[in-house]
N, CA, C, O and CB atoms as a CASP TS submission, in Angstrom:
PFRMAT TS
TARGET T0000
AUTHOR 0000-0000-0000
METHOD Language model
MODEL 1
PARENT N/A
ATOM      1  N   ALA     1     -53.046 -45.984 -48.206  1.00  0.00           N
ATOM      2  CA  ALA     1     -51.657 -45.616 -47.987  1.00  0.00           C
ATOM      3  C   ALA     1     -51.003 -45.162 -49.292  1.00  0.00           C
ATOM      4  O   ALA     1     -50.181 -44.245 -49.290  1.00  0.00           O
ATOM      5  CB  ALA     1     -50.884 -46.791 -47.384  1.00  0.00           C
ATOM      6  N   THR     2     -51.362 -45.797 -50.395  1.00  0.00           N
ATOM      7  CA  THR     2     -50.781 -45.407 -51.684  1.00  0.00           C
ATOM      8  C   THR     2     -51.145 -43.978 -52.035  1.00  0.00           C
ATOM      9  O   THR     2     -50.285 -43.203 -52.455  1.00  0.00           O
ATOM     10  CB  THR     2     -51.247 -46.350 -52.792  1.00  0.00           C
ATOM     11  N   GLN     3     -52.408 -43.620 -51.869  1.00  0.00           N
ATOM     12  CA  GLN     3     -52.844 -42.255 -52.187  1.00  0.00           C
ATOM     13  C   GLN     3     -52.147 -41.239 -51.294  1.00  0.00           C
ATOM     14  O   GLN     3     -51.819 -40.135 -51.730  1.00  0.00           O
ATOM     15  CB  GLN     3     -54.367 -42.127 -52.039  1.00  0.00           C
ATOM     16  N   GLU     4     -51.927 -41.616 -50.056  1.00  0.00           N
ATOM     17  CA  GLU     4     -51.230 -40.732 -49.116  1.00  0.00           C
ATOM     18  C   GLU     4     -49.806 -40.457 -49.600  1.00  0.00           C
ATOM     19  O   GLU     4     -49.337 -39.320 -49.535  1.00  0.00           O
ATOM     20  CB  GLU     4     -51.205 -41.355 -47.700  1.00  0.00           C
ATOM     21  N   ARG     5     -49.122 -41.490 -50.081  1.00  0.00           N
ATOM     22  CA  ARG     5     -47.762 -41.327 -50.601  1.00  0.00           C
ATOM     23  C   ARG     5     -47.762 -40.491 -51.868  1.00  0.00           C
ATOM     24  O   ARG     5     -46.884 -39.649 -52.055  1.00  0.00           O
ATOM     25  CB  ARG     5     -47.122 -42.690 -50.872  1.00  0.00           C
ATOM     26  N   LEU     6     -48.740 -40.714 -52.744  1.00  0.00           N
ATOM     27  CA  LEU     6     -48.834 -39.920 -53.973  1.00  0.00           C
ATOM     28  C   LEU     6     -49.094 -38.448 -53.655  1.00  0.00           C
ATOM     29  O   LEU     6     -48.530 -37.559 -54.292  1.00  0.00           O
ATOM     30  CB  LEU     6     -49.949 -40.469 -54.883  1.00  0.00           C
ATOM     31  N   ASP     7     -49.948 -38.202 -52.669  1.00  0.00           N
ATOM     32  CA  ASP     7     -50.218 -36.821 -52.256  1.00  0.00           C
ATOM     33  C   ASP     7     -48.942 -36.132 -51.769  1.00  0.00           C
ATOM     34  O   ASP     7     -48.727 -34.950 -52.034  1.00  0.00           O
ATOM     35  CB  ASP     7     -51.288 -36.793 -51.149  1.00  0.00           C
ATOM     36  N   ASP     8     -48.104 -36.877 -51.058  1.00  0.00           N
ATOM     37  CA  ASP     8     -46.838 -36.316 -50.573  1.00  0.00           C
ATOM     38  C   ASP     8     -45.900 -35.962 -51.725  1.00  0.00           C
ATOM     39  O   ASP     8     -45.107 -35.028 -51.611  1.00  0.00           O
ATOM     40  CB  ASP     8     -46.150 -37.304 -49.630  1.00  0.00           C
ATOM     41  N   LEU     9     -45.984 -36.692 -52.823  1.00  0.00           N
ATOM     42  CA  LEU     9     -45.108 -36.440 -53.972  1.00  0.00           C
ATOM     43  C   LEU     9     -45.602 -35.321 -54.870  1.00  0.00           C
ATOM     44  O   LEU     9     -44.838 -34.799 -55.683  1.00  0.00           O
ATOM     45  CB  LEU     9     -44.961 -37.690 -54.781  1.00  0.00           C
ATOM     46  N   ASN    10     -46.860 -34.947 -54.738  1.00  0.00           N
ATOM     47  CA  ASN    10     -47.453 -33.947 -55.618  1.00  0.00           C
ATOM     48  C   ASN    10     -47.007 -32.545 -55.209  1.00  0.00           C
ATOM     49  O   ASN    10     -47.772 -31.769 -54.637  1.00  0.00           O
ATOM     50  CB  ASN    10     -48.989 -34.050 -55.596  1.00  0.00           C
ATOM     51  N   ASP    11     -45.765 -32.252 -55.514  1.00  0.00           N
ATOM     52  CA  ASP    11     -45.143 -30.990 -55.137  1.00  0.00           C
ATOM     53  C   ASP    11     -44.039 -30.706 -56.157  1.00  0.00           C
ATOM     54  O   ASP    11     -43.287 -31.610 -56.522  1.00  0.00           O
ATOM     55  CB  ASP    11     -44.574 -31.039 -53.662  1.00  0.00           C
ATOM     56  N   VAL    12     -43.939 -29.467 -56.616  1.00  0.00           N
ATOM     57  CA  VAL    12     -42.932 -29.142 -57.634  1.00  0.00           C
ATOM     58  C   VAL    12     -41.508 -29.384 -57.161  1.00  0.00           C
ATOM     59  O   VAL    12     -40.605 -29.521 -57.987  1.00  0.00           O
ATOM     60  CB  VAL    12     -43.076 -27.705 -58.056  1.00  0.00           C
ATOM     61  N   TYR    13     -41.288 -29.439 -55.867  1.00  0.00           N
ATOM     62  CA  TYR    13     -39.940 -29.651 -55.351  1.00  0.00           C
ATOM     63  C   TYR    13     -39.641 -31.110 -55.055  1.00  0.00           C
ATOM     64  O   TYR    13     -38.594 -31.428 -54.490  1.00  0.00           O
ATOM     65  CB  TYR    13     -39.739 -28.840 -54.108  1.00  0.00           C
ATOM     66  N   ARG    14     -40.523 -31.974 -55.421  1.00  0.00           N
ATOM     67  CA  ARG    14     -40.293 -33.403 -55.157  1.00  0.00           C
ATOM     68  C   ARG    14     -40.251 -34.177 -56.455  1.00  0.00           C
ATOM     69  O   ARG    14     -39.185 -34.327 -57.053  1.00  0.00           O
ATOM     70  CB  ARG    14     -41.385 -33.976 -54.236  1.00  0.00           C
ATOM     71  N   LEU    15     -41.351 -34.654 -56.885  1.00  0.00           N
ATOM     72  CA  LEU    15     -41.423 -35.534 -58.046  1.00  0.00           C
ATOM     73  C   LEU    15     -40.909 -34.884 -59.321  1.00  0.00           C
ATOM     74  O   LEU    15     -40.266 -35.545 -60.136  1.00  0.00           O
ATOM     75  CB  LEU    15     -42.835 -35.985 -58.252  1.00  0.00           C
ATOM     76  N   TYR    16     -41.181 -33.615 -59.502  1.00  0.00           N
ATOM     77  CA  TYR    16     -40.814 -32.956 -60.757  1.00  0.00           C
ATOM     78  C   TYR    16     -39.415 -32.350 -60.760  1.00  0.00           C
ATOM     79  O   TYR    16     -39.050 -31.648 -61.703  1.00  0.00           O
ATOM     80  CB  TYR    16     -41.805 -31.887 -61.062  1.00  0.00           C
ATOM     81  N   ARG    17     -38.645 -32.606 -59.739  1.00  0.00           N
ATOM     82  CA  ARG    17     -37.241 -32.178 -59.755  1.00  0.00           C
ATOM     83  C   ARG    17     -36.392 -33.152 -60.542  1.00  0.00           C
ATOM     84  O   ARG    17     -35.292 -32.803 -60.970  1.00  0.00           O
ATOM     85  CB  ARG    17     -36.697 -32.044 -58.329  1.00  0.00           C
ATOM     86  N   CYS    18     -36.870 -34.347 -60.739  1.00  0.00           N
ATOM     87  CA  CYS    18     -36.136 -35.342 -61.517  1.00  0.00           C
ATOM     88  C   CYS    18     -36.123 -34.907 -62.976  1.00  0.00           C
ATOM     89  O   CYS    18     -37.170 -34.610 -63.551  1.00  0.00           O
ATOM     90  CB  CYS    18     -36.770 -36.760 -61.363  1.00  0.00           C
ATOM     91  N   ARG    19     -34.947 -34.871 -63.564  1.00  0.00           N
ATOM     92  CA  ARG    19     -34.787 -34.449 -64.964  1.00  0.00           C
ATOM     93  C   ARG    19     -34.600 -35.636 -65.904  1.00  0.00           C
ATOM     94  O   ARG    19     -34.289 -35.460 -67.082  1.00  0.00           O
ATOM     95  CB  ARG    19     -33.596 -33.502 -65.094  1.00  0.00           C
ATOM     96  N   THR    20     -34.788 -36.830 -65.385  1.00  0.00           N
ATOM     97  CA  THR    20     -34.656 -38.093 -66.136  1.00  0.00           C
ATOM     98  C   THR    20     -33.324 -38.187 -66.881  1.00  0.00           C
ATOM     99  O   THR    20     -33.281 -38.610 -68.036  1.00  0.00           O
ATOM    100  CB  THR    20     -35.807 -38.234 -67.132  1.00  0.00           C
ATOM    101  N   ILE    21     -32.263 -37.798 -66.226  1.00  0.00           N
ATOM    102  CA  ILE    21     -30.917 -37.925 -66.791  1.00  0.00           C
ATOM    103  C   ILE    21     -30.417 -39.361 -66.643  1.00  0.00           C
ATOM    104  O   ILE    21     -29.501 -39.788 -67.346  1.00  0.00           O
ATOM    105  CB  ILE    21     -29.938 -36.940 -66.102  1.00  0.00           C
ATOM    106  N   MET    22     -31.022 -40.086 -65.733  1.00  0.00           N
ATOM    107  CA  MET    22     -30.757 -41.506 -65.499  1.00  0.00           C
ATOM    108  C   MET    22     -29.477 -41.786 -64.709  1.00  0.00           C
ATOM    109  O   MET    22     -29.061 -42.942 -64.625  1.00  0.00           O
ATOM    110  CB  MET    22     -30.683 -42.212 -66.808  1.00  0.00           C
ATOM    111  N   ASN    23     -28.848 -40.777 -64.136  1.00  0.00           N
ATOM    112  CA  ASN    23     -27.649 -41.017 -63.326  1.00  0.00           C
ATOM    113  C   ASN    23     -27.950 -41.932 -62.148  1.00  0.00           C
ATOM    114  O   ASN    23     -27.130 -42.781 -61.796  1.00  0.00           O
ATOM    115  CB  ASN    23     -27.072 -39.694 -62.822  1.00  0.00           C
ATOM    116  N   CYS    24     -29.107 -41.769 -61.541  1.00  0.00           N
ATOM    117  CA  CYS    24     -29.453 -42.598 -60.382  1.00  0.00           C
ATOM    118  C   CYS    24     -29.581 -44.067 -60.781  1.00  0.00           C
ATOM    119  O   CYS    24     -29.223 -44.956 -60.009  1.00  0.00           O
ATOM    120  CB  CYS    24     -30.764 -42.107 -59.742  1.00  0.00           C
ATOM    121  N   THR    25     -30.085 -44.315 -61.968  1.00  0.00           N
ATOM    122  CA  THR    25     -30.217 -45.685 -62.458  1.00  0.00           C
ATOM    123  C   THR    25     -28.838 -46.291 -62.697  1.00  0.00           C
ATOM    124  O   THR    25     -28.609 -47.466 -62.407  1.00  0.00           O
ATOM    125  CB  THR    25     -31.056 -45.724 -63.755  1.00  0.00           C
ATOM    126  N   GLU    26     -27.934 -45.494 -63.220  1.00  0.00           N
ATOM    127  CA  GLU    26     -26.572 -45.972 -63.499  1.00  0.00           C
ATOM    128  C   GLU    26     -25.844 -46.411 -62.229  1.00  0.00           C
ATOM    129  O   GLU    26     -25.092 -47.385 -62.256  1.00  0.00           O
ATOM    130  CB  GLU    26     -25.766 -44.880 -64.199  1.00  0.00           C
ATOM    131  N   VAL    27     -26.058 -45.708 -61.126  1.00  0.00           N
ATOM    132  CA  VAL    27     -25.287 -45.981 -59.912  1.00  0.00           C
ATOM    133  C   VAL    27     -26.070 -46.716 -58.828  1.00  0.00           C
ATOM    134  O   VAL    27     -25.533 -46.960 -57.747  1.00  0.00           O
ATOM    135  CB  VAL    27     -24.774 -44.697 -59.354  1.00  0.00           C
ATOM    136  N   CYS    28     -27.308 -47.069 -59.088  1.00  0.00           N
ATOM    137  CA  CYS    28     -28.127 -47.727 -58.070  1.00  0.00           C
ATOM    138  C   CYS    28     -27.508 -49.073 -57.682  1.00  0.00           C
ATOM    139  O   CYS    28     -27.361 -49.952 -58.531  1.00  0.00           O
ATOM    140  CB  CYS    28     -29.576 -47.925 -58.581  1.00  0.00           C
ATOM    141  N   PRO    29     -27.144 -49.241 -56.409  1.00  0.00           N
ATOM    142  CA  PRO    29     -26.511 -50.493 -55.980  1.00  0.00           C
ATOM    143  C   PRO    29     -27.455 -51.693 -56.015  1.00  0.00           C
ATOM    144  O   PRO    29     -27.000 -52.837 -56.007  1.00  0.00           O
ATOM    145  CB  PRO    29     -25.968 -50.332 -54.586  1.00  0.00           C
ATOM    146  N   LYS    30     -28.752 -51.445 -56.054  1.00  0.00           N
ATOM    147  CA  LYS    30     -29.720 -52.538 -56.087  1.00  0.00           C
ATOM    148  C   LYS    30     -30.178 -52.868 -57.504  1.00  0.00           C
ATOM    149  O   LYS    30     -30.980 -53.781 -57.705  1.00  0.00           O
ATOM    150  CB  LYS    30     -30.919 -52.189 -55.235  1.00  0.00           C
ATOM    151  N   GLY    31     -29.671 -52.130 -58.480  1.00  0.00           N
ATOM    152  CA  GLY    31     -30.041 -52.406 -59.864  1.00  0.00           C
ATOM    153  C   GLY    31     -31.450 -51.954 -60.211  1.00  0.00           C
ATOM    154  O   GLY    31     -32.056 -52.471 -61.150  1.00  0.00           O
ATOM    155  N   LEU    32     -31.968 -51.003 -59.468  1.00  0.00           N
ATOM    156  CA  LEU    32     -33.313 -50.486 -59.723  1.00  0.00           C
ATOM    157  C   LEU    32     -33.254 -49.384 -60.777  1.00  0.00           C
ATOM    158  O   LEU    32     -32.173 -48.945 -61.172  1.00  0.00           O
ATOM    159  CB  LEU    32     -33.954 -49.953 -58.417  1.00  0.00           C
ATOM    160  N   ALA    33     -34.406 -48.952 -61.219  1.00  0.00           N
ATOM    161  CA  ALA    33     -34.486 -47.865 -62.203  1.00  0.00           C
ATOM    162  C   ALA    33     -35.337 -46.739 -61.625  1.00  0.00           C
ATOM    163  O   ALA    33     -36.501 -46.600 -62.000  1.00  0.00           O
ATOM    164  CB  ALA    33     -35.083 -48.372 -63.562  1.00  0.00           C
ATOM    165  N   PRO    34     -34.781 -45.932 -60.719  1.00  0.00           N
ATOM    166  CA  PRO    34     -35.557 -44.865 -60.090  1.00  0.00           C
ATOM    167  C   PRO    34     -36.159 -43.881 -61.085  1.00  0.00           C
ATOM    168  O   PRO    34     -37.299 -43.450 -60.909  1.00  0.00           O
ATOM    169  CB  PRO    34     -34.693 -44.120 -59.125  1.00  0.00           C
ATOM    170  N   SER    35     -35.422 -43.522 -62.117  1.00  0.00           N
ATOM    171  CA  SER    35     -35.945 -42.568 -63.109  1.00  0.00           C
ATOM    172  C   SER    35     -37.182 -43.120 -63.799  1.00  0.00           C
ATOM    173  O   SER    35     -38.151 -42.394 -64.021  1.00  0.00           O
ATOM    174  CB  SER    35     -34.870 -42.232 -64.155  1.00  0.00           C
ATOM    175  N   ARG    36     -37.150 -44.381 -64.131  1.00  0.00           N
ATOM    176  CA  ARG    36     -38.290 -45.016 -64.779  1.00  0.00           C
ATOM    177  C   ARG    36     -39.495 -45.060 -63.836  1.00  0.00           C
ATOM    178  O   ARG    36     -40.631 -44.831 -64.252  1.00  0.00           O
ATOM    179  CB  ARG    36     -37.921 -46.434 -65.241  1.00  0.00           C
ATOM    180  N   ALA    37     -39.233 -45.355 -62.573  1.00  0.00           N
ATOM    181  CA  ALA    37     -40.315 -45.398 -61.589  1.00  0.00           C
ATOM    182  C   ALA    37     -40.923 -44.012 -61.391  1.00  0.00           C
ATOM    183  O   ALA    37     -42.140 -43.876 -61.271  1.00  0.00           O
ATOM    184  CB  ALA    37     -39.800 -45.948 -60.247  1.00  0.00           C
ATOM    185  N   ILE    38     -40.082 -42.992 -61.358  1.00  0.00           N
ATOM    186  CA  ILE    38     -40.573 -41.621 -61.202  1.00  0.00           C
ATOM    187  C   ILE    38     -41.452 -41.244 -62.385  1.00  0.00           C
ATOM    188  O   ILE    38     -42.502 -40.625 -62.208  1.00  0.00           O
ATOM    189  CB  ILE    38     -39.397 -40.627 -61.068  1.00  0.00           C
ATOM    190  N   GLU    39     -41.034 -41.611 -63.583  1.00  0.00           N
ATOM    191  CA  GLU    39     -41.827 -41.316 -64.774  1.00  0.00           C
ATOM    192  C   GLU    39     -43.191 -42.006 -64.714  1.00  0.00           C
ATOM    193  O   GLU    39     -44.202 -41.413 -65.090  1.00  0.00           O
ATOM    194  CB  GLU    39     -41.071 -41.749 -66.036  1.00  0.00           C
ATOM    195  N   GLN    40     -43.224 -43.244 -64.247  1.00  0.00           N
ATOM    196  CA  GLN    40     -44.488 -43.963 -64.117  1.00  0.00           C
ATOM    197  C   GLN    40     -45.404 -43.286 -63.092  1.00  0.00           C
ATOM    198  O   GLN    40     -46.613 -43.189 -63.304  1.00  0.00           O
ATOM    199  CB  GLN    40     -44.229 -45.423 -63.713  1.00  0.00           C
ATOM    200  N   ILE    41     -44.832 -42.826 -61.998  1.00  0.00           N
ATOM    201  CA  ILE    41     -45.622 -42.130 -60.982  1.00  0.00           C
ATOM    202  C   ILE    41     -46.176 -40.824 -61.554  1.00  0.00           C
ATOM    203  O   ILE    41     -47.332 -40.477 -61.312  1.00  0.00           O
ATOM    204  CB  ILE    41     -44.768 -41.851 -59.719  1.00  0.00           C
ATOM    205  N   ARG    42     -45.353 -40.110 -62.306  1.00  0.00           N
ATOM    206  CA  ARG    42     -45.823 -38.870 -62.946  1.00  0.00           C
ATOM    207  C   ARG    42     -47.015 -39.155 -63.860  1.00  0.00           C
ATOM    208  O   ARG    42     -48.027 -38.457 -63.804  1.00  0.00           O
ATOM    209  CB  ARG    42     -44.678 -38.205 -63.756  1.00  0.00           C
ATOM    210  N   LEU    43     -46.891 -40.170 -64.691  1.00  0.00           N
ATOM    211  CA  LEU    43     -47.984 -40.515 -65.601  1.00  0.00           C
ATOM    212  C   LEU    43     -49.259 -40.885 -64.840  1.00  0.00           C
ATOM    213  O   LEU    43     -50.357 -40.473 -65.214  1.00  0.00           O
ATOM    214  CB  LEU    43     -47.566 -41.673 -66.509  1.00  0.00           C
ATOM    215  N   MET    44     -49.100 -41.664 -63.774  1.00  0.00           N
ATOM    216  CA  MET    44     -50.240 -42.067 -62.967  1.00  0.00           C
ATOM    217  C   MET    44     -50.924 -40.844 -62.359  1.00  0.00           C
ATOM    218  O   MET    44     -52.152 -40.778 -62.313  1.00  0.00           O
ATOM    219  CB  MET    44     -49.799 -43.040 -61.864  1.00  0.00           C
ATOM    220  N   MET    45     -50.138 -39.882 -61.895  1.00  0.00           N
ATOM    221  CA  MET    45     -50.710 -38.688 -61.276  1.00  0.00           C
ATOM    222  C   MET    45     -51.425 -37.815 -62.311  1.00  0.00           C
ATOM    223  O   MET    45     -52.467 -37.229 -62.016  1.00  0.00           O
ATOM    224  CB  MET    45     -49.612 -37.879 -60.572  1.00  0.00           C
ATOM    225  N   VAL    46     -50.874 -37.728 -63.508  1.00  0.00           N
ATOM    226  CA  VAL    46     -51.529 -36.947 -64.568  1.00  0.00           C
ATOM    227  C   VAL    46     -52.852 -37.596 -64.947  1.00  0.00           C
ATOM    228  O   VAL    46     -53.864 -36.909 -65.083  1.00  0.00           O
ATOM    229  CB  VAL    46     -50.613 -36.824 -65.814  1.00  0.00           C
ATOM    230  N   LYS    47     -52.849 -38.906 -65.118  1.00  0.00           N
ATOM    231  CA  LYS    47     -54.089 -39.615 -65.471  1.00  0.00           C
ATOM    232  C   LYS    47     -55.152 -39.430 -64.389  1.00  0.00           C
ATOM    233  O   LYS    47     -56.330 -39.250 -64.696  1.00  0.00           O
ATOM    234  CB  LYS    47     -53.810 -41.118 -65.685  1.00  0.00           C
ATOM    235  N   ASP    48     -54.738 -39.475 -63.139  1.00  0.00           N
ATOM    236  CA  ASP    48     -55.685 -39.310 -62.035  1.00  0.00           C
ATOM    237  C   ASP    48     -56.267 -37.898 -61.980  1.00  0.00           C
ATOM    238  O   ASP    48     -57.372 -37.696 -61.476  1.00  0.00           O
ATOM    239  CB  ASP    48     -55.004 -39.636 -60.715  1.00  0.00           C
ATOM    240  N   SER    49     -55.522 -36.926 -62.499  1.00  0.00           N
ATOM    241  CA  SER    49     -56.006 -35.546 -62.430  1.00  0.00           C
ATOM    242  C   SER    49     -56.954 -35.194 -63.573  1.00  0.00           C
ATOM    243  O   SER    49     -57.615 -34.156 -63.529  1.00  0.00           O
ATOM    244  CB  SER    49     -54.834 -34.591 -62.436  1.00  0.00           C
ATOM    245  N   LEU    50     -57.028 -36.042 -64.592  1.00  0.00           N
ATOM    246  CA  LEU    50     -57.914 -35.755 -65.728  1.00  0.00           C
ATOM    247  C   LEU    50     -59.346 -36.131 -65.444  1.00  0.00           C
ATOM    248  O   LEU    50     -60.212 -35.951 -66.300  1.00  0.00           O
ATOM    249  CB  LEU    50     -57.441 -36.483 -66.960  1.00  0.00           C
TER
END
């Protein structure tokens, strides 16, 4: 299931639209860090492609 979700994110209009401005982290009502999570997913996908 994890690989399936990663495959869905591997698109220039999804994962790489985030500009890491961190606005989402500032306003997240749950106190999460979406920008940080997106960056981790990007790194994981790059490592998997090497």
